[in-house]
N, C-alpha and C positions, 0 to 999 in steps of 0.2 A: 261864395257860401250863401245858401238860401236862409232867409229869415222868415219863419212861418208866421211871425206876428205882423210881417209886412204883407199887406193885402195883395200887392202886385205879384210877389213871389208865390203866394198861396194859389192865386188863379192860374199861374203858369203850371204848377204841379197838377192842378185839377184838370186842365186842358190836356196835358200830356197823358194823364191816366185815361181820359175819355177816348183820346185817339188810339191808345193801346187796346182798350176794350173793344172799340169799333173794329180795329184790325183783326183781333182774335175772333170776333163775331163773324166777320166776313170770311175768314179762313174756314171756320166751322161750317158756314153755309155752303161754301164751295165744296168741301170734302163730303158733306152730307149729300149734296146734289150728285156728285160723282158716284158715291156709294149706292145711292138709290138707283141711279141709272144702271150700274153694274148688276144690281139685284134684278132689275127689270129684264136685263138681257139673260141672266141665268135662269130666271123663272118664266121668261117670256110672258109678260103681263097682258098680251093681246092688244097693246096700244097700237093704233094704226100708224102713229108716228114712228114707233120703234120697230115693230115686227109684223109679219104677215104669216099666219098659220093656215096653210092651204087645206090640210086634211086632218086637223086636230080632232075632229069628231069621229075618226076611224078608230077601230079597236086594235090594240096591240096583240099580235099573234103569239102563241106559245113558243117556247124555245126548243130547238132540236139539238140534241146532244149525241155524241158518239158513245161507244162502250165505256170509255174512261172519263166521261163528263166533259170532254172538249166540246165547245160550242160550234155547231155547224151552221145554224141559222138563228137569227134573233131580230126583233123589231127595235128600232131606235130612230131618233130624229136626225135628219140632215139639216145643217144650217148653211144658208147662202147669203151673200151680201149683194144687194141690188141698188141701182141708181134710178130713182123715180122722177128726176127733174123734168126732162122733156119726153123721153120715151123709156118705158120699162126695159132695163137691161141688167144682166148679171155682171157684177164685178168679179166675184169669186164664188165658186160652187163648193159645196161639201167642205166647209171650213170648220175649224175648231172654235170653241168659245173664246179662246185666247186671241185668235185672229179677229174676232168680232170686237173684242175689247179695244184693240188697237184703233179701230175706226171710230170708236166712241169719242176719242180725244180730238178727232178732226172737227167735230161739231157741225158737220154738214147736215141740214135738216132733210135733205132729199135722199140720204142714205138710209135704207131700211134693211131689215134682217128677216129672211124668209125661213120658216121652219116647216119641214115636210116629214111625215112619218114614212119610213121606208123599211125594207127588209134587207138585212146584211148577211153576207156569206163569207166568213173568214177563210174558208178553204174552197172557194168557188172553182178554182182550176182543177181541184182533185175530185170534186163531187158533181161535175157537169152530168147532165142527163141522169140524175139520181134524186136530188132533193125536191125538184119541182119549181113552180113559179107562183108568184102572186100578181094580181092585176093592179090597175091604177087606184083601185079602191082598197088596196092592201088586204085583199081577200085571196086565200089559197085556192088555186084553180087546177093544180095538177099534182100527181104523185103524192109524196108525203106531205107537202104543203097543203094539199086539199084535205088530207086527213086531219091535220092539226087545227085547221080552220073550223072544221065541223065539230071536233071533239073538245076543243078549247083546253087541252091539257098538254103539258110538256111531254116530249117524246125522247126516249133513250134508244138509239139504234144499236144493233149488234155490230155495226161497223167500227173498226179500229183505224182511226185516221192516220196514225203513224205507220202502220203496216201498209195502208193504202198508198201513202206517199212513197214508200220504198218500192212498191210494185209499180206505181205510176212512173217513177223515174227510170226504173229498169226497163219496163216495156217500151217507154218512149225512146230509149236508145236503140232498141231493136227495130222499132217502127222507122226511125230515121235511116236505118240500113236497108231493111226489107221493103219499105215503101208500099204498104198495103193501103187500100182505101180507108179502112178503119180496123180497129182491133179491140178485143175485150179480154179481160182476165177476171175470174171470179174465184175467190177462196172461201171454202166452207169448212167450219169446224163440225165434224161429223157427230161428235158426242153431244154437242148442244144443239146441232142443226141450225146454227147461226151463220149468216153470211158475214164473214169477217172483212172482206174487201170486195169491191165491185168497181173495176176501172174500165172506162171507155175512152178510147182515143180516136177522134175523127180526123183523119189525115187529109181530107179532101179540101177543095176550095170552100171558103166561107159560105158562099151562096148554095153549095150543095150539101152542107152539113145538116144533121138531123135537128129538128126542133127540140129545145130543152124540155118540152113537156112530155117527151118520149123517154121511156126507160128501155134501152135496147135489150136488156136481159129478158124482158117479158113482151116487148112490142115488135120484135123482128123475128120472122120465121126463116129457117134455113134447111137445105138438104145438107146433112152432116157427113155423108159418106161412110167410111169404114168403121167409125165408132159404133155403128149400128150392128156390126157383125157380132159384137159381144152379146146383144140381145137375142140374136139368132141362136147362138151357142147356148145361152141361158135357157131359152124356151125348149130347145131340143133335149138338154140335160134334165130339165124339170119334168118334161113329159116322157122321159125315159126312151127317147127315140134314137139316141146315139150313145156310144161308149167312148171314154176318153182315149183309149188306145186304138180306136177304129181308124181305118185308112180310107181316104177319098181320092179317087183318080182325077186330079185337077188338070191332067194333060189331055183328057178327052174333050171333044168339042161340046161346049155348053151353049145352048141357044135360049134366048127369050123371044118367043115368036120367031121371026126370021133373022133376028140380030144375034150375031156371034159375040159372045162375051169373052174378052181377053183379060189377062192379068199383066200388069206393067210394073216392073219388068217381069219377064217370064220366071215363074217361081221355081220349078223343079222338073226333073226328068223322071220323077218317081212319085207314087201316091203319097199324100200327106196325112198326118194325124191332125186332130183338132188343134193342138197347141201350135203347130206350124202354120195352119191356116190363118190363125190369129196373128202370129208373129210376122209372117210374110204377107199378110193382108190379102189373101187370095179371094177374088170375087167369085171365081168358079166354085171354090170350096164352100163359101158361104151359101151360094145358091143350092149346091148339092145337099148341104146340111138342112137348109130350109125346106127342101122338097120332101123331107121325112115328116114334116109337120102338117097337120090339117090347118090350112091358112085361115079359114073362116071361123074355126073354133079355137084350137089350141093356141096358135100364134097370135091371133087377134086378142084373145082373152088375156094372154100374158102381157101384151103391149098395153092393154087397158089397165091391168093390175099395177103395172109399174109407172103409170101416169103419162103415157105418151099419146093417149087418144083424147085427153080432156084438158080443159083450161085449169090452171093452178094458181092459187092465192099465195102471195109471198109476203103477206103482212100489210097492215095499214090500208085495208080495202083495195089493194092492188092485185088485179088478176091478169094472167097472161092471155095472149091471143089463143083462140082455139087452133088446134093443129090443122094443117091442110092435108086432108087424107084423099089419096087417089083410090079408085075402086080396088078393093082387095081381091077381086076375081081376076082370072086370066093372068096376064103377064106381070101385074103389079105384085102378085104373091112371090114372084121371083126377084123383083126390083128391091123391095123393102129389106130382105135379108142382108143385102150388101150396101144399103145406105141410100137408096133412092125410092121415090114414090110416097114418102111421108115427110112433110116439112113441119118442124116443130120449133118452139122457142128454146133459147139456151137454158132457161130455168127448168123446162120439162126434161131436157137431156140430163141436167145435173140431178134432179130428183130421181130419175130412172136409175142412174148409176148409184145414187145414194141408197136406194132400196136394195139393189142387187148385192152390193159389196158389204153392207152392214147386216143384211138379213132382216131388217126392220121394214115390214110392209107399210108402216105408217110414217116412214121418213118424210120430212117436210121442211125444206130449207126456207129460212125466213130472215127478214131484216129486223124483226122484233127481238129485242134483248130478252133472253129467257131467264126465268128465275127458278125453274124446276131443276131437279137433280139431273146430272148428266146421264145420258142413255147408254146402255151397254149394247155392244153388237151381239146379235143373236145368230150364232153360227149354226150352219147346217151343211150337209154334204154339198149342196149346190153352191152355196156361198164360198166355201173353202176351195172348191174346184175352180170357180171363176177367178177368185183372187190369185190363186197360184198360176193359172193360165196367163193372166194379165201381167204378172210379175215376170214370167218367162218371156212373154211377147214383147215386153218393154225393155229388154236387155240393152244396156248402154255402156259405153266406155267411160262415161262421166262418173267420177268418184261418188257423187251424191246418190247414184242409183243403188249402190250397195250400202252406203252409209245410212241411208234412210229407207231402204227397201221399197223403192218406188215402183208401183205397178201402173200400167196405163195402156191407152190405145190411141193411135193416130187415125185421122180421117181426112181424106182429100176428095172434094166433090165439085164437079162443074155444075153451075146453076144458070138458068136463063132468067133474066129479069126484064124490066120494061124495055120496049123498043127492040126486043130480041137480042139484047146485049148479054153476052156470056161472061160470067165471072167465075172465080174459083174460090171455094171456101176451104180453109185449112184449119183443122181442129186437133187439139191434143188434150185429152182428159186423163188426169192422173190422180192417184191416191197413195197415201203412205202412212205407216208401214203396211205392206200388203197383208201381214199376218195378224194385224189388229188395227184396221183403218182408223185413223184419227183426223186426217185432213184430206179434202178433195179439192182439186184445182182444175179449172178449165181455161185454156188459152185458145183464143180464136182470132183469125185474121181473114178479111175478105180481100181477095185479089192482090196479093203481094206481087210486086214487080221483080223482086230479086230473091235469092235464096242463099243458104249457107252451103249448098251442095249442088251436084250436077242437075238433079231433078227438082222441079217445083212441086214439092210435096210437103205434107205436114211435118214429116220427119226432118226436113231440112229448113223449116221455118219456125213454127210455133213450139216444137219440142225443144230445140236449143234455147228459145226465148224463155221457156219455163225454167230451165236449169239455171239460166242467168239470174232470174229473179229469186229463185229459191236460195241462191247463194247470199242474197241480200237480206232475206227475211227469216231464215231458219233459226237464228238465235232468239227471235221474238216469239217463236212458237213453242207450244208445250209438247216436246218430243221425248220426254223422259221415259215414255212407255216403250221406246224402241229397244228391242233386243235382237242382236244379230242372229239370224236363223236362215239357213239356206233353203231354197225350194227343193221339193222332192219330185218336181215334174220331170 
């Protein structure tokens, strides 16, 4: 028992208390040091001992969102752990702050933490060849990234990333079977004129694939084949050069210059009306209809009016290539009516169909999210006739054809590219419901190696691919306006 009146016992207590205070003080210092170090890591205090900020002076770019405010692109910092003892080397790249904290306790003075401003894309696999790129200085250099860099404001796209994912997955399955060089699918809401989905799948070797700074929708031109026959019929009806019940003798020999034009497979042993020329995709029939038009005036003016002869803006300062126009004189006046002689971008083809089937001459598909009121279709005799013709021409055994009243046109075209290599373009452009168009879809493949039928045509490749993806997305579309109504064609 201690006696506080005893000097020896008193000093013992005093020493014990001092040791205890010293111990508590040491613990506080240790925890304070660790806490401060953690704060330095979290805030990155630019200490050369702790971290290296390579591009901290660069500006953070605005965020890119989809229609539903899902983030498609944003700026953030990447952290990496490096060893600077003998030679600079990375221990771990793109690590979380928690991983960095683990290395703090090692106490190695040669371990540093690198911080780099970078651009991140949560849906990169779904938005390839769409969003664009930034350079090493974190500056937008292409497509939408270039726009946000210049305008310094957040962007909300018309894109619905959830629908895009479903279309991507469905199209990818067909690509694995049909094995094209590459494929595209574009879905447009006709009432808002917004591009809801834009999927591009490059199925070639990595070294042959397109640069991510390209947007195929606007940067690639194609001969689209028989989908152009719709424009020929449209122009002939508009200029009152044909009647819907008129017959054309497609079994007569039809020449372009010295070249005999054939239909594959042979269509009929009897003259055809306009509806069957579209349905059976008769090349001869399209040429015969086109020869009723003044190529230099009527036909050319109509092609220009629907946007096939000019570059098109699709939002965010992005413009399509100019169409590649062959001379309208001579034989090219016969080539264009059935799909050759005029190479255009996919967006030009989409806008041309949009104008014809909605009756709105100012139709303009865009990636920009629209805040205006929905636009109503402006029906006229030509619009009604074209839409009914394309519903009839699109006849299919698929239940979705009647359930959603899908109209459309297929196109198959041979095209010669670099080094005289010949490839085949297959296209299916469709819209529904035909009696009050709400959505337009384009499915395209270049050079498929296999098909779902005997012939390598759009009807045996991209058309079934479209029906496959529609089964995946129709529940996410606004199709409440559909009312079952049979065609009177």
